[in-house]
N, C-alpha and C positions, 0 to 999 in steps of 0.2 A: 067573627076577628080570631087570628089565629093566633092560641097565648101559646107563651113561650114555654120549654118544656123544663124550663128548670124551675117553672109557676105552678106545678099541675103535679096534683098528690098522686102518690104511687096510685096501685092500685091492690099492691099484695105489700101489708103492712109488719113490723115485726112488733111482738109487745113484752118487751122481757116483764117476766112476771118476778123476776129478782135474781140479783147478779153473784147470789152466794152458790156455790158448787161441796158437795163436797170429797170430787175425788181431783187428784193433781196431774190432769195429763198430760205429759212434755211439751205437746205442739203448743197447748193452748197460752192464751194471757192472761186467763181469769185470774190466776192463784199464782203471774210471774211480773205482770207490765199494770194490769189493770191497776186505775191510780183512784176510780171516783169511789164516792163509801157506798157501799153494801147497805142491802137491803129489801124488803117486800114494797110490792106494789100496795099500795091504798085501794079500800073500795070507793072510795069519792073521783081517786084517779081513772079508775078502771072505770066506772061509773062513765067518767067523761067524756073518756075514748069513741068506747061504744058510742052514747050519746050521739057526739063528732062524727063520729066514719061511715054510719048507718046511713047505705046506698049510696055513700061516695066509694067506699074503698070494697073489692071481692073478699078479701084472705086475708083470714089473721095470724099469724106467725108464733106462738106461744114460747119463746124459748127466744137463748142468746148469750149470753154473758155466766148465766147462773143454768141447776138444775131447774125447771119449773116446778116439779113433781114435789119440789120444799116445802113450796108454798103453801100455804095451812087451806085456803080454799083454792083449791087449783080444780074442781070439780064444778066449784060456782062459778067461778069466772069464764070456763072454756064452755059448760053450755048458754049462760048467758049471751056469749057471743052467737052460736048460732041458734038461738032463738033472733036471734038481733039479724040474722042473712045470713053470717059472715059464714064461706068457706071456712076452715079450722084446722088444724094441724102442728104437731106437737114431739119434736127429739127427744129422748132424755136415755140417761145411762141407764137404768131399769135397776137403778141402786136400794131404790125405795119403791113400795108398790101402793098406788091407790087406784083406787075406783075409775072405770074410764067410761068417761059418756058415750053413751053409743051411737051417738053421732056425729060424733069428732071425725074429721073428715079423713084424718091419713096424721096414727102416731108410726113416728120411726126411735126404731130402740138400739141402740150401740151392742155392737156383741163384734170385739175385734179379736175371730180366732173362735178355733174349734175347741180348744184345751185353754187347761188354768193359764200356761205358761205364757202361751200367748197374748193372750186375753187380759192378762193385768200387766204384762209390760207397756201396753198403753195405758191402758185403766186405771194408773195407780191409788189402790184404794180400795178397789171395789173388790168382793167378792162372786166368785164366777159360779158359785155351784148358784146363788143365791140369785143371781141375773139369773138363771136361765129357769127360776122358778118361777118367778114374776112377770120372764116375758107370757112363758107357757098360763101362767094366771091371766094377764090381758089378754092374752087372745082368747083361752077362755070365754071371757063375754064382753068381748068387740063391738058387739050389735053388727053394725054396717061400716065399723072404720075396719078401714086397708092396711091393716101391721107393717110393715116393715122393714126385715132386720137390715144395721150398716152393716160391713165391716169396715173398718182402714185398712187398708193395703201399710202390712212393716213385714220386713227381714221375715218373720215370727208365721205371720197369715195367709204369705205367700205360694205358700205352699199347702196350704188345707184348704183353698178353693169349691175343689166334690166335699169336702165335711164340714163345712161349714154352711156350704147349700142347704147337703141332707138335717144339720141338723137344727138349721132354721123350720123349714117345713114340721121335721117333728115335732117344735115346740109352737104347731099352729101357726106361725107365721104367713103372709101372704104374699111376698114376696122379697128376696132381697139384691142388695146394691156391695158390690163391690167400693169405693173411693181410696182416690189415692190421696196422698198425706198433703197437707200444708206446711212450709218451709220458711214461710219467709218472710216470721218474724227474730229471726236471727235467735232461735233457744237456740241454736249448736242439735236441733233432734237430724239432722245428716247420715248418721251412724244407725236412722230405724227404719230407710227408705229399704225396699226392696230390692235386690239384686236384679231383677228382671227389669231393664226397661220400658219393658211397654207398661209398669203398672205405677210410674215415677211423672209425674205432671212435666207435660212437657208448654217451659216460659217463655214466651215471647215475648221485646218489651212493647206496649203501644203506649200511644201517646194520649188518650180518654180509656175514661170508663164508663160504662153505664150503667151500675152496679146501684147509682145513689139513688138514678132517676126510675131501675123499675122496679126495688124494693126498698122504705123506709124505715122507720126506726124509731119507737119511742121510752125508752130507757125508765126504770120502774121508779121513777118521782117524780115520772113526766116529763123530763125535757126530749127536742128530739134529739136523735142523736143523724150521721151524715149516712150512713150503711148500715153493711154489715159484717161487717170488720174493723164497728169505732168501735173500741172497748173503753176509749177514755173523751167522747165529746170533742175531736179532734175541728171542729171549726165550731166553738160554744155555740153549740145550737137552741136558743130560749124555750121555754115553760110551757105545754100547752093548756095547764093550766088556766080555767077564767079565758080561754080566745078561743076563736072559730078556727080550729084547723085547716082546714078548705085555707081560706082566708091568709094560717099565717105562709105557709106554706107557697098562694100567691105574694106573699109582703115582699121586697124590694131586698132585704137584708137576707133572709134565706134563701132565696133565690140565687146572690151571687155568694153564697155560699157553698152551695147544691154547682153555679158552676166554676168552683174552683176545685171543686172535688175530680169533675166531669173532667177538667184537663188534667189530673196527677198533679195539684200546687202544695197538696199536706205534706208536710211531713213521711208521715206513714205511709202516702201513697206510695211510694218513692220503693219499700219492703215488699207491698203488698204484691201476692201470685195474682188473684181474684182475675182479673181482668183481662191477660195474659193467658189463664193457665184452660187452657181448650181440652175437652172433655175431665172433666172431675170425675166421673162416673168410667171405671175404668169394668164391670160389666153390671147387668141387672138381669132377674132372673125371675119366673111371675111361677106363680105352683100351676100344675095343669088343673086345669075343671074341670 
């Protein structure tokens, strides 16, 4: 029997440990547009998610609207996911030094320039020297984790490509990726864009978006989210607590809402660049072995 793609559970799920963040990055909706209550995922909610997704989902990503390392049980949650057989990944602003589970698949740390001026222009509230120190310590104790430095391309960092690569490898990273900036949230961040047009996202309107089919989202309070840019639960998705998550995805109600997102029927879809922004990564370089 052929199952509708709108009723299939995605192979990758974002598990939002928290939607609290200690920075105010100008292109991020967490501090400017997010209307959801803020909090931390409870042990009860996380235990239910792990139990329900085991054997059905391949990859759990522990980040979304907040800084995941602010969660008091960050190490324990990620460790339990690995024991459950999941691939695991985390993206962090590296302002908080936390012990890294040695079996974490990928750790992405944000370093948006090779100088204090370039980094803090975007990572507002961040201590550049502290971030470098924390990255070094994380790399020293990374075990088999692949540590990737991510640099957002801005008007300050566009001239620091070689310096960022050199700094990332000096700190101990395995690779460095340069990412084009998102400007579709209507936050007036165009002034931060690099002058080099090849470093900007090339947006082309497309009538459909596969993001919600490829990646699922569960908020810190257990509610389902639509996709990786759904900061405010635009589809009013249900809560997974006490529910069979696979059956929840297969329900007519959830499938209908996901179909609407696929055809970009929600207001938030109109200003989202993701589906039409080819080549989010401008350049990725790996350390020579």
